[in-house]
C-alpha positions in Angstrom: 50.0 55.8 72.7 51.2 58.0 75.5 51.3 57.0 79.2 52.2 58.5 82.5 55.4 60.6 82.5 57.4 62.0 79.7 57.0 60.1 76.4 59.1 60.5 73.3 57.3 59.6 70.1 60.0 58.7 67.5 59.1 58.7 63.8 61.8 57.5 61.4 59.8 56.2 58.4 58.8 58.9 55.8 56.5 56.3 54.1 54.3 55.7 57.1 51.4 57.7 58.5 51.2 57.5 62.3 48.4 58.4 64.8 49.7 59.6 68.1 47.2 59.3 71.0 47.2 60.9 74.4 50.0 63.3 73.8 50.3 65.5 77.0 52.7 68.5 77.0 52.4 69.0 80.7 54.0 65.6 81.3 57.0 66.5 79.1 55.9 64.6 75.9 57.7 65.3 72.7 57.6 64.1 69.1 61.0 63.3 67.5 61.4 63.1 63.7 64.5 61.8 62.0 65.6 65.0 60.2 67.5 62.9 57.6 64.3 61.0 56.7 62.1 64.1 56.9 63.9 67.0 55.2 62.0 70.2 54.4 59.4 72.5 56.0 56.6 71.1 58.2 53.2 72.6 58.6 50.6 71.7 61.3 46.8 72.0 60.7 45.2 72.8 64.0 41.7 71.9 62.9 42.6 68.4 61.7 45.5 68.0 64.2 47.8 66.7 61.4 51.4 67.5 60.6 52.4 67.5 56.9 55.6 67.9 54.9 55.5 68.6 51.2 51.8 67.9 51.0 52.3 64.5 52.6 50.7 63.8 56.0 53.2 62.5 58.6 51.2 62.1 61.7 47.9 62.9 63.4 47.1 63.6 67.0 44.2 62.2 69.0 43.3 63.4 72.5 46.3 65.7 72.6 46.7 68.1 75.6 48.8 71.3 75.2 50.4 70.5 71.9 52.4 73.2 70.2 54.2 72.2 67.0 56.9 74.7 67.4 57.7 73.6 70.9 57.0 69.9 70.9 58.2 68.6 67.4 61.9 68.2 67.2 64.0 67.2 64.2 66.8 65.0 65.4 69.7 63.5 63.4 69.8 59.7 63.0 73.0 59.6 65.1 71.3 61.3 68.0 68.2 59.2 67.7 70.3 56.0 67.8 72.0 57.3 71.0 68.9 58.4 72.7 66.5 55.6 71.9 68.5 52.7 73.2 66.6 49.7 74.7 65.5 50.0 78.3 68.2 48.9 80.7 71.0 50.0 78.3 73.8 52.1 79.9 74.9 55.1 77.9 76.5 58.4 78.2 74.2 61.0 79.8 76.6 63.8 80.4 80.1 65.2 80.8 82.1 67.5 83.0 85.1 69.7 82.6 86.8 72.9 83.7 87.5 76.2 82.0 90.7 77.9 83.1 91.5 81.6 82.8 87.9 82.6 82.0 87.4 86.3 81.7 84.7 88.7 80.4 85.5 87.5 76.9 83.2 84.7 75.5 84.8 81.3 75.2 83.2 78.4 73.2 83.3 75.0 74.8 83.2 72.1 72.4 81.6 69.0 73.9 82.6 65.4 73.4 79.0 64.2 73.4 75.9 65.2 71.3 72.8 66.1 73.2 69.1 66.7 72.3 68.1 68.7 75.4 71.4 69.7 77.0 71.3 71.3 80.5 74.5 73.2 81.4 75.3 73.8 85.0 78.4 76.0 85.7 79.9 76.7 89.0 80.0 80.2 90.5 83.4 81.6 89.8 86.7 81.6 91.8 87.9 84.9 93.4 91.0 85.8 91.5 89.3 89.1 90.6 87.4 90.8 93.4 84.7 92.6 91.4 81.2 91.3 91.9 80.8 88.6 89.2 78.7 85.7 88.0 78.6 83.3 85.0 76.6 83.8 81.8 76.0 81.3 79.0 74.7 81.6 75.5 74.3 79.5 72.4 73.7 76.3 74.3 73.7 73.7 71.5 73.8 70.0 71.0 77.6 69.9 71.0 78.8 73.2 72.4 78.1 76.3 74.5 79.6 79.8 75.1 80.6 81.0 78.6 82.0 84.1 80.2 82.5 86.0 83.4 79.9 88.8 83.8 80.5 91.6 86.2 77.6 93.6 87.8 76.1 96.3 85.6 77.4 99.0 88.1 80.9 97.9 87.1 82.7 98.1 83.8 82.3 94.4 83.0 85.9 94.1 82.1 87.1 91.1 84.2 90.8 90.6 83.3 91.6 88.3 86.2 91.2 84.8 84.8 88.8 82.6 86.9 88.5 78.9 87.1 84.9 77.6 86.4 83.8 74.0 86.2 80.7 72.7 84.4 78.5 69.7 83.9 76.4 69.1 80.8 73.6 66.5 81.2 70.7 65.4 79.0 67.4 66.6 80.3 65.3 63.8 81.9 65.7 61.2 84.6 68.7 59.0 85.0 70.1 56.4 87.4 73.8 55.8 87.8 75.3 52.3 88.1 75.1 52.3 91.9 71.5 53.6 92.0 72.1 57.3 92.4 69.3 59.3 90.8 69.7 62.4 88.7 67.0 64.6 87.2 67.5 67.6 85.0 65.2 70.1 83.2 64.7 73.5 81.7 62.4 76.3 83.0 61.3 79.5 81.2 60.6 82.5 83.5 60.9 86.3 83.7 60.5 86.3 87.5 62.8 88.5 89.5 63.0 87.6 93.2 62.6 90.6 95.5 61.1 88.9 98.5 60.6 85.4 99.9 57.2 85.0 98.1 58.5 85.7 94.6 59.8 82.3 93.6 58.5 79.9 90.9 57.7 76.4 92.1 59.3 73.5 90.3 57.4 70.3 91.0 59.0 67.1 89.9 55.8 65.3 89.1 54.3 68.3 87.3 57.3 68.1 85.0 56.7 64.4 84.2 59.4 63.3 86.6 59.5 61.1 89.8 59.8 62.4 93.3 63.0 61.7 95.2 63.1 59.7 98.5 64.6 62.7 100.3 65.6 66.3 99.4 68.2 66.2 96.6 71.0 68.6 96.0 69.8 71.2 93.4 71.9 73.4 91.2 70.7 75.9 88.5 72.1 78.0 85.8 70.6 80.6 83.3 71.2 79.2 79.8 70.4 82.3 77.7 71.9 85.7 77.1 71.3 88.7 74.7 68.4 90.0 72.7 67.8 86.8 70.7 67.9 84.6 73.8 67.3 86.5 77.0 68.5 89.6 78.9 72.0 91.1 78.7 71.8 92.6 82.2 73.7 90.9 85.0 71.5 88.1 86.4 71.8 85.0 88.5 69.5 82.3 89.9 68.4 81.8 93.5 67.0 78.7 95.1 65.2 77.6 98.3 62.8 75.0 99.6 64.5 71.9 98.2 62.4 68.8 99.1 61.7 65.3 97.8 58.9 66.8 95.6 60.6 69.9 94.2 62.1 73.3 94.9 61.6 77.0 94.5 63.5 79.0 91.8 63.9 82.6 90.7 66.3 85.2 89.2 68.0 88.3 90.6 69.5 91.3 88.9 71.9 93.5 90.9 70.1 95.4 93.7 69.9 98.7 91.9 68.0 97.1 89.0 66.3 94.1 90.7 62.9 95.8 91.2 62.7 96.3 87.4 61.4 93.9 84.8 63.6 91.2 83.2 63.0 89.5 79.9 62.2 85.7 79.9 65.2 83.5 80.3 65.7 79.7 80.1 67.0 78.3 83.4 68.6 74.9 83.5 68.4 72.9 86.7 69.9 69.7 88.1 68.7 67.6 91.1 70.9 64.7 92.4 70.6 62.5 95.4 72.8 63.7 98.2 75.8 61.6 99.1 78.6 59.7 97.3 78.3 57.7 94.1 80.7 54.9 93.1 81.3 53.4 89.7 81.0 49.7 88.8 84.5 49.0 90.2 83.7 50.6 93.5 85.8 53.8 92.9 84.4 57.2 93.9 82.8 58.8 90.9 81.1 61.9 92.3 79.3 63.3 95.3 76.6 65.9 95.7 75.8 67.7 98.9 74.1 70.6 100.6 75.8 72.1 103.6 74.2 73.4 106.8 73.3 77.0 107.0 76.6 78.6 108.1 78.2 80.3 105.1 78.2 84.1 105.0 80.5 87.0 103.8 83.5 85.4 105.5 85.5 82.5 104.1 84.3 79.1 105.2 85.7 75.6 104.7 83.4 72.9 103.3 84.6 69.3 103.7 83.5 66.5 101.3 81.7 63.5 102.8 84.4 61.2 101.3 87.9 62.2 100.0 88.9 62.0 96.4 92.0 60.3 95.1 92.8 63.4 92.9 91.6 67.0 92.9 88.0 66.9 91.8 86.0 69.0 89.3 83.9 71.2 91.6 80.6 72.9 90.9 79.3 75.0 93.9 76.5 77.6 94.2 74.3 79.1 96.9 71.8 76.5 98.1 69.4 78.8 99.9 68.0 82.4 99.9 67.9 83.3 103.6 69.4 86.7 102.6 67.4 88.3 99.9 70.1 90.7 98.7 71.5 89.7 95.2 74.5 87.5 95.8 76.8 84.8 94.4 79.2 82.3 95.8 82.9 82.8 95.3 85.5 80.0 95.6 89.2 80.0 96.6 90.8 78.3 93.6 93.8 77.4 95.7 91.7 75.7 98.3 90.0 73.1 96.1 91.5 69.8 97.1 90.7 66.1 97.6 89.1 66.9 100.9 87.1 70.1 100.3 87.1 73.8 99.4 86.8 77.3 100.8 84.0 79.7 99.8 82.1 82.8 100.8 79.0 84.7 99.8 79.6 87.9 97.8 76.8 90.6 97.7 76.6 93.2 95.0 77.2 96.8 96.0 75.2 98.6 93.4 73.1 100.3 96.1 75.2 100.3 99.2 78.8 99.3 100.2 77.4 96.8 102.8 78.7 93.3 102.2 77.3 91.5 105.3 75.0 88.6 104.3 72.8 86.2 106.2 74.1 82.6 106.7 73.4 80.5 103.6 73.8 76.8 102.7 76.0 75.8 99.8 75.0 73.2 97.2 77.9 71.4 95.4 78.6 68.6 93.0 82.1 67.2 92.7 83.4 64.8 90.1 86.5 62.6 90.2 89.3 64.2 88.1 89.5 67.2 85.8 87.1 65.9 83.1 85.1 62.9 82.2 81.9 61.3 80.9 79.0 60.2 83.1 77.0 57.1 82.1 73.7 56.0 83.4 70.4 54.3 82.6 67.0 55.8 81.9 65.0 55.9 85.2 
């Protein structure tokens, strides 16, 4: 029986017939089947609300709201189920972070150490080794890998030969709590919405997504997960954020200025919200810190200082944290400035319509991890 919040109904016995009550898609409910125990094709009968495989009924729904078999039934390996259905209060790996060096316009495949059911990949905006207007695109986000590259604006030749440094964090969608109580929430959002004015944004409400509100406004980072005709659009596109609060935030996409009034196909956007401040591990050592700066970063280089210094150079993910200036823009980082105490960054506007690069002051959202790579563990919240 389902309850308040996101429920996972896990079925592992092919010889049982289960009745699932109060399934609610709007709260993030899903049905997980052990794909090793349930091989073959499944079919769902809408009139009887039953799912069958090979003529054998597997489960029936009662009082279901918003159920779609293609979206809400997932076939998961036994290994993944074991990892993701641990007892409440059990600490486990929830994500990992790392850095890609010398990233160009050529796709690179990143193999992950962990195995995820609903991975959310957040990549930093790029460094500024090459000056052409550029962002980050992902594709083929899978349980244990994803592809990444530098994408230049469509008004450029999209050949970015200067290798950039880009860090990433992969986290399982859901709600998590770190050992010191720091909260993390992550999710996926489908939209075709292009932002052309301050009223164009989608609203992401935590409770509407089956999650819990934060005590105060978290740091929020987002990243388009899709690319190409089978996943999304191939045009240059980025995300923009505003209105972060304890209950949610506003989210949209932008193409370059010359194309932004046009339509864009539907994309999947991954988002991450984390309590602002520092987080320490069980030994009291600095693990990570998330923050959102004041509104003072524009087209000129600016220095951002961490709230607490790291022992070694951290893995840094940084993006625009506001949309005070509506012109399509990204954040660019000085790779040589990233240190134990902070980093330098500026806002880069695209020049597809005009050569003007002046931009309104923006805030920066960042997430920094101790060291060059690692695994983050936590508890289900």
